N, C-alpha and C positions, 0 to 999 in steps of 0.2 A: 326408247330403245327399239331397235328393229324387231318385228315379230318373228316367231319361229316359222320355218318353212319346211315342208316335207316333200321330197322328191322320191317318186316310186320308180324303181327299175322294173320295166315291164317287157314281156316277151311276145306281145300280140296286141292288136287293137282291142280285143275283148278285155285283156288285162288293163289296158289304158282306160277303158270305160269304167271298169270296176274301181280303179284308183280315183277317177274323177268322182264317181258316186260316193266314195268314202270321204271325200273332202281334201284330197291331195292338191297341192298347188302346181305341181310340175311332174312330168314323167321323163325318164330316160328310156328311149325306145331302142330295144336290142333284139337279137335273135340268139339262140343257143346259149341260154344262161347257164346251162350245166357245164359249159366250157369257159365260163367267165364273161360271156357275151361276145357277139360278133355283129357285123353290120346287118341291119334288117333290110328286107327287100324294098325296092322303090315303091311297089304297090302298097306295102304296109305303111310306109311313111305317108304316102298320098292319102290313104284312107284315114290314118290317124289325124292328119291335119283337117280333113273334111268333117270328121265326126266329133272331135274333141274340142272343148273350149279352153282347157288348161294348156300351159306351155308344153311344147314337145321338143325336148333335146334328143338328138340322135347320136347314138354311139357309132363311130367309124373304126372298125377293127377287122381286117381282112381274114384273120385266122386266129385260132387259139395258140397258146404257147407264149414265147417271149415277145419282146417289143423291139427287137432288132430287125429292121425292115430292109429288104433289098431294093434296088432302084425300081424294079418292076412292081413290087408291092407298094412302093410309094406312089407310083403312077395310079394304081388302083385306089389308094387312099385319097389322093387329091381329086380324082374323078368322082368318087363317092361323096366327098365333102361338097363339091360343086353341085352335084345332083340333089343332095339333101337340102342345100340352101335354095336351089331353084324350086324345090317342092314346098318350101315354106318353113323349114326347120327353125325353131326359135333359138336353138343353140346346138353347137357341135361338141361332142365329147371324143377326145382322141389323145394321142401321145406316142412318143417313141424314145428309145434310149440308144446310147453308144455301146460298143462292146465292153467298155470299162464301167458301165453303170452310171453314166451321166445323162442329163437331158440332151437329146440330140437337137441342138439349137438350129442347125441348118434345116433339118426336116420340119421342126416346129415353125420356123419362119414361113416355110412353104405352106404349111397347114393354115396358119393365120391369114396368109394372103388369100388362100382359096376361100376362107370364111367370109372375107370382106368385113362388113359391119356386124355380122352375126357373132354373139358372144361364144367364147371358147372355154371349155372345161378340160383341164389336163387330168386324165383318168388315173387308175390305180397302177399304171406303170411306175408311178412315183414311189410306190411301196417296195420297188426293187432297186432303187437308186443306192449308190454307195454313201452319199452324204446328203441327207435330207434338207438340211438348213442351207447349204450352198445351192442345192437344186431349187429350193424355194426362192432364193434371191434371183436366180436366173429367170424363173417364171414371172416374178414381179417385174423385172426389167423388160420382159417381152410383153407385158401388159395382158397376161392371161387373166381372164375374169374369175375363174373358180378352180379349185384343186380338190378332186375327189381322192380321199385317202383313208386307210384304216389305221394310220399312225405306224406303218411298217410292221403291223402285227396281223395274224390271221383274222382276227375280229377286232372291230373298233373298240370294244370294251377293254380288251387287252392292250390296246394302243393309246389309252387315255393319257398317260404322261407325255408322250410325243405329240399327240393331238393338241394338248393344252399349250405346249410350247410353240407349235406351228401357228395356232390361232393368235398367240401373243406376237410372234414375229411377223405375221402377215399384216396385222393392223387393218387399215382400211384399203390396202392396195389389192388384196386378193381374198376371195371368200374361201374359207376352209370348209369343205363338205365331208364330214365323217360318214363312212359307209362300211358295211360288212357286219352282218350279224346283229343289226339294231332291231330290237323288238320292244314291245310294250314293257316288259319286265326290266329293261336296262336303259330305256331312253332318258329317264329322269336323271340317273347317275351320269350318263354320258354328257347330257346337256349342261348339268350343273358344273361338272369338273372340267370340261373342256372350254366352256363358255362359247361354243359354236352356236350359230343361229339357224343353220340349215343342216338337214340330215337326209341321207340317201338310204332308202330301205327297199326291200323287195316284197315282203309280206305274202310270199307264195304259199299255196296249198295245193294238194292233189284232189282232182275231181274225176269221177268216173266218166268214161266215154258213154255216149248215148247209143252206141252201136247195139243192135238187138242180137244179131248173129256175131259170135266171137269165136275165132279159131285160136286156140292156145298153142304155145310151143313153136311159134314162127316169128321170132324177133326181127325187127327191121333195123335195129341199131345195137350198139355195144353196151347200153345201160341195162344191167341185170336187175336194178332196183326199180325200174319204171317200165311198165308194159305198154303195148300199143293201145291198150284200153284204159289208160289213165292220162290225164293232162295236168300239167302244172301251170297255174295261172294265179294272178293276184286275187287274194281273198280280202274283200272290203272290210270284213270284221276285224282282221288283223290291223289294217291301216287305221280304222276308226279307234281301236284300242290305243295305238301309238299316239294319235292326235289327242285323244282324251287325256292321256297321262301328261302330255305337254302342257295342257291347260292348267295343270296343278302347280306349275312352276311360277 
């Protein structure tokens, strides 16, 4: 049977290094994880490929919010995909929907063409579709490599019934990658009940800034829960705990 694989969603090269140190087999490289993830800078992709030995999948998402993209946004997406591929991305993570909640097959075809031979993961836009099983069939016909989904629930643990059916319906044609809220305390249940073999985790924690002089009360962004003197990044101990629990299966 195929071994379990852990993909870590990371927001920086430093987080990627922490994920690699912890034993993860792949990362999804993003920016702005507090917004659900957006496209990382080209410099970040370049450095990740130069410094990391594990596989680097790159999220391509031009903005937060819905997945209904205008023609100008699609041009950005396609340019970003091509650039990520040129920089050596091992996989591309992207997706788009129609106004009626279906997979946008025209845009998906363009994305796949821009990827060339690089594997494509359809991301959690899938969790906003009107009909998940019809959408899965469309992804299978388009020969998408992998589907990242929480089972149409806020967290993967809540989406277990749908995830289990998706894994069954996907067979060997597409890899179902459960993600959202997966931690050491629930990975065993999710793995056993869904029968998935790959899992998408973040394992982030807050770390204090190393700034000596700190001026309070001058926020640079809208997040009231995170100051300029805290950083969110991958905590290797969280990833190690998840991997340790998987070995018990």
